[in-house]
C-alpha positions as CSV (number, residue, x, y, z in Angstrom):
1,M,-74.0,-1.9,-82.6
2,A,-76.4,-4.0,-84.8
3,K,-80.3,-3.7,-85.0
4,K,-82.7,-5.9,-86.7
5,F,-86.0,-5.1,-88.8
6,T,-88.8,-6.7,-90.1
7,F,-90.8,-5.4,-92.7
8,V,-93.9,-7.2,-94.3
9,V,-93.6,-7.7,-97.9
10,R,-97.2,-7.1,-100.0
11,G,-97.3,-9.0,-103.2
12,D,-94.9,-11.5,-104.9
13,P,-91.6,-11.4,-102.8
14,E,-89.3,-12.4,-105.7
15,V,-90.9,-9.0,-107.7
16,K,-90.7,-7.2,-104.5
17,L,-87.2,-8.2,-103.9
18,E,-86.3,-6.4,-107.3
19,Q,-88.3,-3.5,-106.6
20,V,-86.3,-3.1,-103.3
21,K,-82.8,-3.5,-105.1
22,S,-83.8,-1.0,-107.6
23,R,-85.1,1.6,-105.0
24,A,-82.4,1.0,-102.9
25,A,-79.8,1.5,-105.7
26,D,-81.3,4.7,-106.7
27,S,-80.4,5.9,-103.2
28,G,-76.9,4.5,-103.5
29,I,-77.5,1.4,-101.6
30,F,-76.6,-1.8,-103.3
31,F,-78.9,-5.1,-102.4
32,T,-77.1,-8.1,-103.6
33,G,-78.5,-11.7,-103.3
34,D,-81.9,-13.4,-103.8
35,L,-84.9,-14.9,-101.8
36,S,-82.7,-16.9,-99.6
37,G,-80.6,-13.8,-98.3
38,G,-77.9,-11.5,-99.1
39,T,-76.3,-8.3,-98.2
40,F,-76.6,-4.5,-98.8
41,L,-74.0,-1.8,-98.6
42,G,-74.0,1.8,-99.6
43,D,-74.0,5.5,-98.5
44,M,-76.7,7.1,-96.7
45,S,-75.5,10.7,-97.7
46,V,-73.2,12.7,-100.0
47,L,-70.8,12.5,-97.0
48,G,-70.0,8.6,-97.6
49,L,-71.6,7.8,-94.3
50,G,-71.9,3.9,-94.9
51,I,-74.6,1.4,-94.0
52,K,-74.2,-2.4,-94.3
53,G,-76.1,-5.3,-93.2
54,T,-78.0,-8.5,-94.5
55,Y,-81.3,-9.5,-95.3
56,K,-83.3,-12.5,-95.8
57,M,-86.8,-13.1,-97.0
58,S,-89.3,-15.4,-94.9
59,G,-92.6,-15.7,-96.1
60,N,-94.2,-12.3,-96.5
61,N,-91.7,-10.8,-94.5
62,M,-88.3,-9.1,-95.4
63,L,-85.7,-9.4,-92.3
64,V,-83.2,-7.0,-92.3
65,N,-80.2,-6.8,-89.9
66,V,-78.1,-3.7,-89.8
67,T,-74.5,-4.4,-88.9
68,K,-73.2,-0.8,-89.4
69,K,-74.7,2.6,-89.8
70,P,-73.4,6.3,-89.5
71,S,-73.3,7.1,-85.6
72,I,-75.2,10.6,-86.6
73,Y,-78.0,9.0,-87.9
74,P,-80.6,7.7,-85.3
75,W,-81.9,4.0,-85.6
76,D,-85.5,5.8,-86.4
77,L,-84.2,7.3,-89.5
78,V,-82.2,4.3,-90.6
79,E,-85.6,2.2,-90.1
80,A,-87.5,4.7,-92.3
81,R,-85.1,4.6,-95.0
82,L,-85.2,0.9,-95.3
83,R,-89.1,0.7,-94.9
84,G,-89.3,3.2,-97.9
85,F,-87.2,0.6,-100.0
86,V,-89.6,-2.4,-98.9
87,E,-92.9,-0.6,-98.8
88,G,-92.3,2.4,-101.1
């Protein structure tokens, strides 16, 4: 089951996207793409529990569509982790 989230981007969207990519990579989740959109894929834990989805920038918003997540993780946790990458 997929779920969509919208996060407010403060500052320059291009700079913010690079920060998101860096923060997420430090946690084993890799964003690829540019301001027009892209994908992300990675593990949320040392157990190899994968997460994947797509994103796109729209003005001062980052629109994220999670298409796969570990069933043991609640959506609130997934949202909090993603929010941390964007708003960190």
